[in-house]
SETIKE-576215 format. One record per residue (C-alpha): residue in three letters; residue number from 1; x, y, z. Coordinates in Angstrom, 2 decimals. Example, Ala and Ser with C-alpha at 12.3 -4.5 7.8 and 13.67 -1.06 7.14 Angstrom:
SETIKE-576215
  type  seq       px       py       pz
   ALA    1    12.30    -4.50     7.80
   SER    2    13.67    -1.06     7.14
This chain:
SETIKE-576215
  type  seq       px       py       pz
   MET    1    11.72    15.17    10.76
   LYS    2    13.18    13.98     7.46
   ARG    3    11.61    15.41     4.31
   ALA    4    11.46    13.43     1.07
   LEU    5    10.64    14.70    -2.41
   PHE    6     9.38    12.35    -5.14
   ALA    7     9.28    13.42    -8.78
   TRP    8     9.37    12.10   -12.33
   ILE    9    12.14    13.56   -14.49
   GLY   10    10.53    15.63   -17.27
   LYS   11    11.76    17.06   -20.58
   ASN   12    12.25    20.54   -19.07
   ASP   13    14.49    18.99   -16.43
   LEU   14    16.64    17.33   -19.11
   ASP   15    16.80    20.61   -21.06
   ALA   16    17.98    22.39   -17.92
   ALA   17    20.77    19.86   -17.44
   SER   18    21.87    19.87   -21.10
   SER   19    22.11    23.69   -21.06
   ASP   20    23.64    23.74   -17.56
   GLY   21    20.80    25.97   -16.38
   ALA   22    20.95    28.46   -19.26
   ARG   23    17.39    27.55   -20.29
   GLY   24    16.12    27.53   -16.72
   LEU   25    16.58    25.22   -13.76
   GLY   26    13.65    22.95   -14.53
   ALA   27    10.89    22.00   -12.09
   ILE   28    12.91    19.64    -9.90
   CYS   29    16.03    21.78    -9.49
   GLN   30    13.92    24.86    -8.82
   SER   31    12.14    23.01    -6.01
   ILE   32    15.22    21.65    -4.26
   SER   33    16.85    25.06    -4.56
   SER   34    14.04    26.77    -2.67
   ARG   35    13.06    24.04    -0.17
   ASN   36    15.15    21.71     1.95
   TYR   37    14.77    17.97     1.49
   GLY   38    16.76    15.24     3.20
   LYS   39    16.06    12.77     0.40
   VAL   40    15.13    13.26    -3.24
   VAL   41    13.83    10.26    -5.18
   LEU   42    13.58    10.69    -8.94
   LEU   43    11.81     8.30   -11.31
   SER   44    12.87     8.24   -14.95
   ASP   45    11.61     6.48   -18.05
   TRP   46    14.21     8.24   -20.21
   PRO   47    17.16     6.40   -21.81
   ALA   48    19.97     5.48   -19.43
   ASP   49    22.45     8.07   -20.78
   LYS   50    20.00    10.96   -20.37
   THR   51    18.99     9.75   -16.90
   GLN   52    22.63     9.47   -15.79
   GLY   53    23.45    12.85   -17.26
   TYR   54    20.65    14.51   -15.31
   PHE   55    21.64    12.67   -12.13
   ASN   56    25.24    13.96   -12.42
   TRP   57    24.01    17.51   -13.03
   ILE   58    21.45    17.63   -10.21
   ARG   59    23.76    15.89    -7.72
   ALA   60    26.09    18.87    -7.76
   ARG   61    23.21    21.18    -6.84
   THR   62    21.83    19.55    -3.70
   SER   63    23.13    18.21    -0.42
   ALA   64    20.15    15.88    -0.14
   GLU   65    20.50    12.13    -0.43
   LEU   66    19.72    11.59    -4.10
   GLU   67    18.29     8.42    -5.66
   VAL   68    17.25     7.82    -9.26
   ARG   69    15.08     4.86   -10.28
   SER   70    14.94     3.91   -13.93
   VAL   71    11.64     2.37   -15.02
   GLU   72    10.45     0.89   -18.29
   LEU   73     7.26     2.40   -19.63
   ALA   74     5.96     1.49   -23.06
   ASN   75     3.83     4.62   -22.85
   PRO   76     4.51     7.47   -20.35
   THR   77     0.75     8.10   -20.16
   ASP   78    -0.05     4.48   -19.23
   ILE   79    -1.68     5.26   -15.87
   PRO   80    -1.80     1.70   -14.43
   ALA   81     1.93     1.24   -15.09
   VAL   82     2.81     4.69   -13.75
   TYR   83     0.65     4.03   -10.69
   ASP   84     2.33     0.69    -9.95
   TYR   85     5.87     2.09   -10.24
   ALA   86     5.15     5.26    -8.25
   LYS   87     3.32     3.54    -5.40
   ARG   88     5.95     0.81    -5.07
   THR   89     8.78     3.37    -5.07
   VAL   90     7.22     5.44    -2.28
   GLN   91     6.41     2.36    -0.19
   GLU   92     9.95     0.98    -0.45
   THR   93    11.50     4.36     0.29
   LEU   94     9.37     4.95     3.39
   ARG   95    10.15     1.46     4.68
   GLY   96    13.82     2.34     4.45
   ILE   97    13.44     5.73     6.13
   GLY   98    11.06     4.60     8.85
   LYS   99     8.37     6.63    10.62
   GLY  100     8.28    10.40    10.81
   CYS  101     9.01    11.29     7.18
   GLU  102     7.28    14.26     5.55
   VAL  103     6.47    13.32     1.95
   THR  104     6.14    15.68    -1.04
   PHE  105     5.06    14.82    -4.60
   HIS  106     6.00    17.13    -7.50
   LEU  107     3.28    17.72   -10.10
   SER  108     5.17    19.91   -12.57
   SER  109     7.66    17.37   -13.92
   GLY  110     6.73    14.42   -16.12
   THR  111     3.55    13.69   -18.08
   TRP  112    -0.05    14.51   -17.14
   ALA  113    -0.53    10.84   -16.19
   MET  114     2.36    11.03   -13.75
   ALA  115     0.89    14.15   -12.13
   SER  116    -2.54    12.46   -11.94
   VAL  117    -1.07     9.46   -10.13
   TRP  118     0.69    11.69    -7.58
   ILE  119    -2.68    13.33    -6.87
   ILE  120    -4.33     9.96    -6.33
   LEU  121    -1.56     8.66    -4.06
   ALA  122    -1.49    11.87    -2.01
   ASN  123    -5.20    11.52    -1.32
   SER  124    -5.27     7.81    -0.61
   PHE  125    -2.34     5.67     0.42
   PHE  126     0.05     8.37     1.60
   THR  127    -0.15    11.60     3.57
   ALA  128     1.75    13.87     1.23
   THR  129     2.13    17.50     0.19
   LEU  130     1.62    18.32    -3.49
   ILE  131     3.73    21.06    -5.06
   LYS  132     4.05    22.77    -8.43
   SER  133     6.73    25.10    -9.72
   SER  134     7.28    27.56   -12.53
   PRO  135     9.81    30.33   -13.30
   GLU  136     7.06    32.93   -12.97
   GLU  137     5.39    31.84    -9.72
   GLY  138     8.12    29.85    -8.00
   VAL  139     7.31    26.79    -5.87
   GLN  140     3.76    26.54    -4.51
   ASP  141     1.71    24.01    -2.54
   VAL  142    -1.28    22.52    -4.32
   TYR  143    -4.53    21.42    -2.66
   PHE  144    -6.53    18.79    -4.52
   PRO  145    -9.66    17.59    -2.65
   PHE  146    -9.82    13.88    -1.94
   GLU  147   -13.41    13.60    -3.15
   LEU  148   -12.37    14.80    -6.61
   ALA  149    -9.42    12.38    -6.73
   ALA  150   -11.63     9.49    -5.63
   ASP  151   -14.12    10.25    -8.40
   TYR  152   -11.37     9.87   -10.99
   LEU  153    -9.69     6.82    -9.48
   PRO  154   -11.78     4.03   -11.04
   ASP  155   -11.49     5.51   -14.53
   LEU  156    -7.78     6.17   -14.19
   VAL  157    -6.77     2.66   -13.19
   LYS  158    -9.34     0.81   -15.28
   ARG  159    -7.69    -1.49   -17.82
   LYS  160    -8.75    -2.00   -21.42
   ASP  161    -8.53    -5.78   -21.25
   LYS  162   -12.09    -7.06   -21.66
   ALA  163   -11.41    -9.84   -19.19
   VAL  164   -10.74    -7.23   -16.53
   GLY  165   -13.55    -4.90   -17.54
   PRO  166   -16.07    -6.08   -14.91
   LEU  167   -13.62    -5.09   -12.15
   PHE  168   -15.32    -1.75   -11.76
   ASP  169   -18.88    -3.01   -11.84
   GLY  170   -18.84    -4.18    -8.20
   GLY  171   -19.97    -7.64    -9.28
   SER  172   -20.86    -9.79   -12.23
   ALA  173   -24.19    -9.06   -13.83
   ASP  174   -24.76   -12.69   -14.73
   ALA  175   -23.92   -13.99   -11.25
   PRO  176   -26.14   -12.10    -8.77
   ALA  177   -25.17   -14.46    -5.93
   PHE  178   -21.66   -12.98    -6.01
   SER  179   -22.80    -9.34    -6.07
   ASN  180   -22.33    -8.98    -2.29
   ILE  181   -18.59    -9.53    -2.70
   ILE  182   -17.42    -5.94    -3.19
   HIS  183   -14.38    -5.81    -5.46
   ARG  184   -12.50    -3.91    -8.11
   SER  185    -9.21    -5.82    -7.99
   GLU  186    -8.13    -8.24   -10.67
   VAL  187    -7.13   -10.84    -8.08
   VAL  188   -10.68   -11.04    -6.69
   LEU  189   -12.18   -11.00   -10.18
   ARG  190   -10.10   -14.09   -11.01
   LEU  191   -11.18   -15.72    -7.75
   LEU  192   -14.87   -15.13    -8.46
   SER  193   -14.47   -16.43   -12.00
   LYS  194   -13.13   -19.72   -10.60
   ALA  195   -15.83   -19.85    -7.94
   GLN  196   -18.57   -19.37   -10.52
   LYS  197   -17.16   -22.21   -12.60
   ALA  198   -17.09   -24.53    -9.57
   ALA  199   -20.54   -23.55    -8.25
   PRO  200   -22.85   -25.66   -10.48
   HIS  201   -20.80   -28.86   -10.09
   PHE  202   -21.39   -31.20    -7.16
   LEU  203   -17.75   -31.17    -6.09
   PRO  204   -16.11   -30.42    -2.74
   VAL  205   -14.58   -26.96    -2.44
   LEU  206   -11.69   -25.96    -0.17
   ILE  207   -11.37   -22.24     0.55
   LEU  208    -8.07   -20.98     1.94
   GLY  209    -7.34   -17.56     3.38
   GLU  210    -6.52   -15.53     6.46
   SER  211    -9.10   -14.81     9.15
   GLY  212   -11.53   -12.06     8.23
   THR  213   -11.12   -12.32     4.45
   GLY  214   -14.71   -13.42     3.77
   LYS  215   -14.40   -17.16     3.24
   GLU  216   -17.94   -17.86     4.49
   LEU  217   -19.33   -15.10     2.25
   LEU  218   -17.70   -16.79    -0.74
   ALA  219   -18.96   -20.21     0.33
   SER  220   -22.52   -18.86     0.64
   ALA  221   -22.28   -17.32    -2.85
   ILE  222   -21.12   -20.64    -4.30
   HIS  223   -24.10   -22.36    -2.64
   LYS  224   -26.57   -19.81    -4.00
   SER  225   -25.13   -20.23    -7.52
   SER  226   -25.24   -24.03    -7.32
   LEU  227   -28.03   -26.41    -8.21
   CYS  228   -28.55   -27.26    -4.53
   LYS  229   -32.09   -26.45    -3.35
   GLY  230   -31.50   -27.19     0.35
   ARG  231   -30.11   -24.99     3.14
   PHE  232   -26.68   -23.51     3.60
   VAL  233   -25.59   -24.85     7.00
   ALA  234   -22.41   -23.36     8.48
   VAL  235   -20.46   -24.79    11.40
   ASN  236   -17.21   -23.59    12.99
   CYS  237   -15.24   -26.76    13.68
   GLY  238   -13.08   -24.98    16.24
   ALA  239   -16.04   -23.76    18.31
   ILE  240   -17.37   -27.23    19.23
   PRO  241   -15.63   -29.33    21.92
   ALA  242   -13.81   -32.35    20.48
   SER  243   -15.99   -34.69    22.57
   LEU  244   -19.17   -33.35    20.96
   ILE  245   -18.08   -32.65    17.38
   GLU  246   -19.12   -36.03    15.92
   SER  247   -22.52   -35.88    17.59
   GLU  248   -23.09   -32.33    16.31
   LEU  249   -22.08   -33.19    12.77
   PHE  250   -23.45   -36.71    12.31
   GLY  251   -26.11   -36.91    15.03
   HIS  252   -26.46   -39.71    17.59
   ALA  253   -28.74   -42.60    18.47
   LYS  254   -30.73   -42.82    21.68
   GLY  255   -28.49   -44.03    24.54
   ALA  256   -25.29   -43.58    22.51
   PHE  257   -23.67   -41.93    25.54
   THR  258   -24.58   -40.56    28.94
   GLY  259   -27.17   -37.85    28.46
   ALA  260   -28.33   -39.05    25.02
   ALA  261   -31.98   -39.35    26.04
   GLY  262   -33.23   -39.45    22.48
   GLN  263   -32.18   -39.59    18.86
   LYS  264   -30.63   -36.43    17.44
   HIS  265   -30.11   -35.47    13.83
   GLY  266   -26.76   -33.86    13.04
   LEU  267   -25.87   -30.86    10.92
   ILE  268   -25.14   -33.01     7.90
   LYS  269   -28.76   -34.15     8.01
   ALA  270   -29.90   -30.53     8.27
   ALA  271   -27.93   -29.75     5.11
   ALA  272   -29.68   -32.45     3.05
   GLY  273   -30.00   -31.29    -0.54
   GLY  274   -27.94   -28.21     0.31
   THR  275   -24.46   -27.30     1.47
   LEU  276   -22.60   -28.05     4.68
   PHE  277   -19.92   -25.42     5.24
   LEU  278   -17.10   -26.57     7.53
   ASP  279   -15.37   -23.40     8.69
   GLU  280   -11.90   -23.89    10.22
   VAL  281   -11.81   -27.48     8.99
   GLY  282    -8.19   -27.67    10.18
   GLU  283    -9.57   -27.84    13.74
   LEU  284   -11.49   -31.05    13.00
   PRO  285   -10.30   -33.93    15.27
   LEU  286    -8.75   -36.94    13.53
   GLY  287   -11.66   -39.21    14.47
   ALA  288   -14.16   -36.91    12.79
   GLN  289   -11.83   -36.59     9.80
   VAL  290   -12.11   -40.35     9.19
   LYS  291   -15.90   -40.10     9.16
   PHE  292   -15.86   -37.17     6.78
   LEU  293   -13.62   -39.09     4.43
   ARG  294   -16.47   -41.61     4.08
   VAL  295   -18.93   -38.78     3.42
   LEU  296   -16.80   -37.55     0.54
   GLN  297   -15.90   -40.98    -0.81
   GLU  298   -19.21   -42.81    -0.50
   GLY  299   -21.83   -40.23     0.44
   THR  300   -22.60   -42.05     3.69
   PHE  301   -22.21   -41.41     7.41
   THR  302   -23.09   -43.24    10.63
   PRO  303   -24.55   -41.37    13.63
   VAL  304   -22.78   -41.88    16.95
   GLY  305   -24.03   -45.10    18.56
   ALA  306   -25.84   -46.25    15.41
   ILE  307   -25.04   -49.31    13.31
   ILE  308   -26.75   -48.68    10.00
   PRO  309   -25.12   -45.97     7.84
   GLU  310   -27.23   -43.23     6.28
   THR  311   -26.80   -41.55     2.92
   THR  312   -26.41   -37.84     2.32
   ASP  313   -26.64   -35.59    -0.71
   ALA  314   -25.20   -32.55     1.07
   ARG  315   -22.39   -30.75    -0.73
   ILE  316   -19.28   -30.08     1.36
   ILE  317   -17.46   -26.75     1.29
   ALA  318   -14.59   -26.37     3.76
   ALA  319   -12.46   -23.40     4.75
   THR  320    -9.38   -22.81     6.86
   ASN  321    -6.79   -20.19     7.67
   ARG  322    -4.21   -22.90     8.33
   ASN  323    -1.65   -24.33     5.93
   LEU  324    -3.15   -27.79     5.56
   LEU  325    -0.04   -29.18     3.88
   GLU  326     1.92   -28.32     7.00
   GLU  327    -0.85   -29.87     9.10
   VAL  328    -0.62   -33.04     7.01
   ALA  329     3.17   -33.14     7.44
   ALA  330     2.73   -32.73    11.21
   GLY  331     0.19   -35.57    11.36
   ARG  332    -2.67   -33.32    12.47
   PHE  333    -4.67   -33.60     9.25
   ARG  334    -5.26   -36.65     7.08
   GLU  335    -3.63   -36.44     3.67
   ASP  336    -6.41   -38.45     2.00
   LEU  337    -9.05   -36.07     3.39
   PHE  338    -7.05   -33.06     2.21
   HIS  339    -6.94   -34.36    -1.36
   ARG  340   -10.66   -35.19    -1.26
   LEU  341   -11.51   -31.67    -0.12
   ALA  342    -9.09   -29.86    -2.43
   VAL  343   -10.81   -30.84    -5.69
   ALA  344   -11.71   -27.19    -6.24
   MET  345    -9.30   -25.11    -4.16
   LEU  346    -9.80   -21.34    -3.91
   TYR  347    -7.52   -18.79    -2.22
   VAL  348    -9.13   -15.64    -0.81
   PRO  349    -6.41   -12.94    -0.73
   PRO  350    -5.91   -10.71     2.32
   LEU  351    -7.10    -7.14     2.03
   ARG  352    -3.54    -5.83     1.63
   GLU  353    -3.22    -7.80    -1.64
   ARG  354    -6.54    -6.60    -3.10
   GLU  355    -5.33    -3.63    -5.11
   GLY  356    -8.15    -1.10    -5.55
   ASP  357   -10.71    -2.83    -3.29
   LEU  358   -10.23    -0.75    -0.16
   ILE  359   -12.05     2.39    -1.31
   PRO  360   -15.30     0.67    -2.41
   LEU  361   -15.19    -1.55     0.70
   ILE  362   -14.88     1.49     2.97
   ASP  363   -17.88     3.16     1.31
   HIS  364   -19.97    -0.03     1.39
   LEU  365   -19.17    -0.92     5.00
   LEU  366   -19.80     2.63     6.22
   ARG  367   -23.23     2.51     4.59
   GLU  368   -23.82    -0.83     6.32
   ALA  369   -22.71     0.63     9.67
   ASN  370   -25.10     3.58     9.25
   ARG  371   -27.94     1.23     8.30
   ARG  372   -27.29    -1.00    11.30
   LEU  373   -27.05     1.87    13.77
   SER  374   -30.11     3.62    12.34
   LYS  375   -32.27     0.92    13.95
   GLY  376   -31.46     2.47    17.31
   ALA  377   -32.54     5.87    18.56
   GLY  378   -30.62     9.07    17.96
   HIS  379   -28.16     7.91    15.31
   THR  380   -27.02    10.44    12.72
   PRO  381   -25.62     9.00     9.45
   LYS  382   -21.86     9.51     9.27
   LYS  383   -19.58    10.56     6.47
   LEU  384   -15.78    10.38     6.29
   SER  385   -13.47    13.39     6.20
   SER  386   -10.51    13.29     3.82
   ALA  387    -8.08    12.87     6.71
   ALA  388   -10.11    10.02     8.20
   ARG  389   -10.25     8.24     4.85
   THR  390    -6.49     8.59     4.49
   VAL  391    -5.98     6.87     7.87
   LEU  392    -8.17     3.98     6.71
   LEU  393    -6.30     3.66     3.42
   GLN  394    -2.90     3.68     5.09
   HIS  395    -3.73     1.02     7.69
   HIS  396    -2.35    -2.50     7.11
   TRP  397    -5.59    -4.30     8.16
   PRO  398    -4.13    -7.50     9.63
   GLY  399    -7.71    -8.53    10.51
   ASN  400    -8.77    -7.95     6.89
   VAL  401   -12.36    -7.05     5.94
   ARG  402   -13.75    -8.04     9.34
   GLU  403   -11.40    -5.60    11.09
   LEU  404   -12.33    -2.83     8.64
   GLN  405   -16.02    -3.51     9.20
   ASN  406   -15.75    -3.39    12.99
   THR  407   -13.53    -0.30    12.94
   LEU  408   -16.10     1.67    10.92
   LEU  409   -18.91     0.44    13.14
   ARG  410   -17.04     1.51    16.30
   ALA  411   -16.19     4.91    14.83
   ALA  412   -19.77     5.53    13.71
   LEU  413   -21.08     4.44    17.13
   TRP  414   -18.83     6.65    19.28
   SER  415   -18.70     9.76    17.10
   ASP  416   -21.06    12.61    18.02
   GLY  417   -20.76    14.59    14.79
   ASN  418   -21.98    13.97    11.26
   VAL  419   -18.46    13.57     9.92
   LEU  420   -15.93    10.99    11.07
   GLU  421   -12.63    12.80    11.58
   LYS  422    -9.09    11.43    11.69
   GLN  423    -9.17    11.15    15.49
   ASP  424   -12.42     9.14    15.38
   ILE  425   -10.82     6.50    13.15
   GLU  426    -7.55     6.42    15.11
   GLU  427    -9.47     5.83    18.34
   ALA  428   -11.54     3.08    16.69
   LEU  429    -8.50     1.18    15.41
   LEU  430    -7.34    -1.73    17.51
   PRO  431    -3.77    -1.51    18.84
   ALA  432    -1.23    -3.56    16.93
   PRO  433    -0.20    -6.77    18.73
   PRO  434     3.33    -6.76    20.19
   ARG  435     6.03    -8.10    17.90
   SER  436     7.96    -9.98    20.56
   GLY  437     7.06   -13.64    20.69
   SER  438     4.86   -13.34    17.62
   ASN  439     4.48   -16.26    15.32
   ASP  440     3.97   -15.34    11.68
   GLU  441     2.32   -18.43    10.21
   GLY  442     4.66   -20.77    12.03
   ARG  443     7.83   -18.88    11.11
   GLY  444     8.48   -17.48    14.58
   ASP  445    10.33   -14.28    15.43
   VAL  446    13.51   -14.61    13.36
   LEU  447    14.83   -11.35    14.79
   GLY  448    14.78   -12.80    18.30
   VAL  449    17.04   -15.82    17.73
   PRO  450    19.96   -15.60    20.21
   LEU  451    23.52   -15.51    18.94
   GLY  452    26.03   -18.13    20.04
   ASP  453    26.28   -21.88    19.76
   GLY  454    23.86   -23.29    17.22
   PHE  455    23.11   -19.92    15.59
   ASP  456    22.78   -20.46    11.82
   LEU  457    22.32   -17.22     9.89
   GLU  458    22.25   -18.96     6.51
   GLY  459    19.57   -21.35     7.74
   ILE  460    17.44   -18.52     9.15
   LEU  461    17.65   -16.54     5.90
   GLY  462    16.70   -19.66     3.98
   GLU  463    13.68   -20.20     6.23
   VAL  464    12.47   -16.65     5.63
   ALA  465    13.10   -16.92     1.86
   ARG  466    11.17   -20.19     1.57
   HIS  467     8.29   -18.74     3.62
   TYR  468     7.80   -15.73     1.33
   LEU  469     8.47   -17.64    -1.90
   LYS  470     5.70   -20.09    -0.99
   LYS  471     3.41   -17.26     0.04
   ALA  472     3.93   -15.38    -3.23
   MET  473     3.39   -18.49    -5.35
   THR  474     0.18   -19.28    -3.47
   ALA  475    -1.12   -15.71    -3.67
   SER  476    -0.41   -15.58    -7.42
   GLY  477    -1.96   -18.97    -8.13
   GLY  478     1.34   -20.16    -9.54
   ASN  479     1.70   -17.24   -11.97
   LYS  480     5.43   -16.49   -11.92
   SER  481     5.15   -12.99   -13.36
   LYS  482     2.62   -12.01   -10.69
   ALA  483     4.66   -13.71    -7.95
   SER  484     7.75   -11.82    -9.12
   ARG  485     5.90    -8.52    -8.76
   LEU  486     4.72    -9.43    -5.27
   LEU  487     8.33   -10.16    -4.28
   ASN  488     9.61    -7.07    -6.16
   PHE  489    11.87    -9.20    -8.37
   LYS  490    12.85    -7.66   -11.67
   SER  491    11.82   -10.71   -13.69
   TYR  492    10.40   -14.18   -13.29
   GLN  493    13.87   -15.57   -14.19
   THR  494    15.05   -14.17   -10.85
   LEU  495    12.14   -15.96    -9.19
   ASP  496    13.16   -19.21   -10.94
   ASN  497    16.67   -18.90    -9.55
   TRP  498    15.38   -18.38    -6.00
   LEU  499    12.98   -21.32    -6.28
   LYS  500    15.80   -23.59    -7.41
   ARG  501    18.18   -22.26    -4.78
   TYR  502    15.80   -23.15    -1.97
   GLY  503    14.57   -26.43    -3.44
   LEU  504    10.98   -25.38    -4.16
   ARG  505     8.83   -26.53    -7.03
   ASP  506     7.13   -23.80    -9.09
   THR  507     3.61   -24.69    -7.95
   PRO  508     1.42   -22.86    -5.39
   SER  509     1.31   -25.92    -3.17
   SER  510     5.06   -26.46    -3.06
């Protein structure tokens, strides 16, 4: 098993290099001299000449693969910046190494903020050993309980910007309808701010996002914050047969078709004065799309088999996990209906992009699982062990919040003890779907394209680049700096060059 050491270069390390060890080896050199590592990754916010000098000195003292990453920190105790750099560095390194790497974080080199971040990462996103070193005591392992690290986490990553202050409140005090949307991340805070602005206006809303991200929860919150006094009526457009969808939505007259023994009011009638939520609107057949265009344009609809149109004051909120622009281009979705729906367009990010939300969601959903199971006989409330929590934090969650919710419910149901252990969570996780033949949002399996006649490597790379450029611009809401960070570009100028190279406009919908 390959072993990797991660450390920030500290002043004592530079002093050791400048004196060629006469003033001690420094924390990093002492560690690699007493323990074997296959890879050593050093982060440095020191000037380039000092960083290079230390790299040259330490390289002669280890056979490990050595990598130094220079980072720009305005303040070496700026915890959010240190956290971002450290987490990204470890993630990228582990992707390059692959599975089966034993990770170690060094606490004795760098500032107190850098040590604090290693403690947080070792007890959350990564399974890692913590070490410290000194000339007197040598190199020692350090145990820092997860519960203590978790207590400090919100305060450590909290930002001073007043606009981001409510991130750690779990909801906005002046918008109680949105309090059920558990969040700490800035990206969700921005989303809720937009949703609150759209809520009181009688405008259509289109909610985009992957399955399981909570689109219906957001739609319900918008309804509750609106001026609508009627019901919130939700319908999954993909769950109703195409032959029945118009009757279910708009109702039908007596004798409109075989079996129509009487008049029936549709869901749009049931939502009078309230909100009709069209989940998976991309599944709506073209015939029903034409009718809904009239609802949005004129506020009228005609039941199946009827002649006289009826009026409606129901607000329409739609949601989909499809790319509707691609559906429009393919002729499966009407362009005029898309533009009518997308007056207020909101993007719900997947769980993997909600930095800081996973911990409060785990705690909230475990409480919900205990509450739900307590209605049955013999249930004992469950808590999470540190190892079990680490498994949850390291999982990719392709099914988003819904998958997390069901995993905790399964684990709490099957476990006999009071504490959910690592094995309980691993057994509750669903197996990952096979990669072969997968279709990532229409991109296909680019690694499975056969070589030979017609193979176009440049075209395939361009397809992948355009896919992720569009995805980053959508996820960032068109903010180039944020999109650059998502793509790990050094600056938004690099992003500009890529957008131009692949013929994309710099808008989220491009």
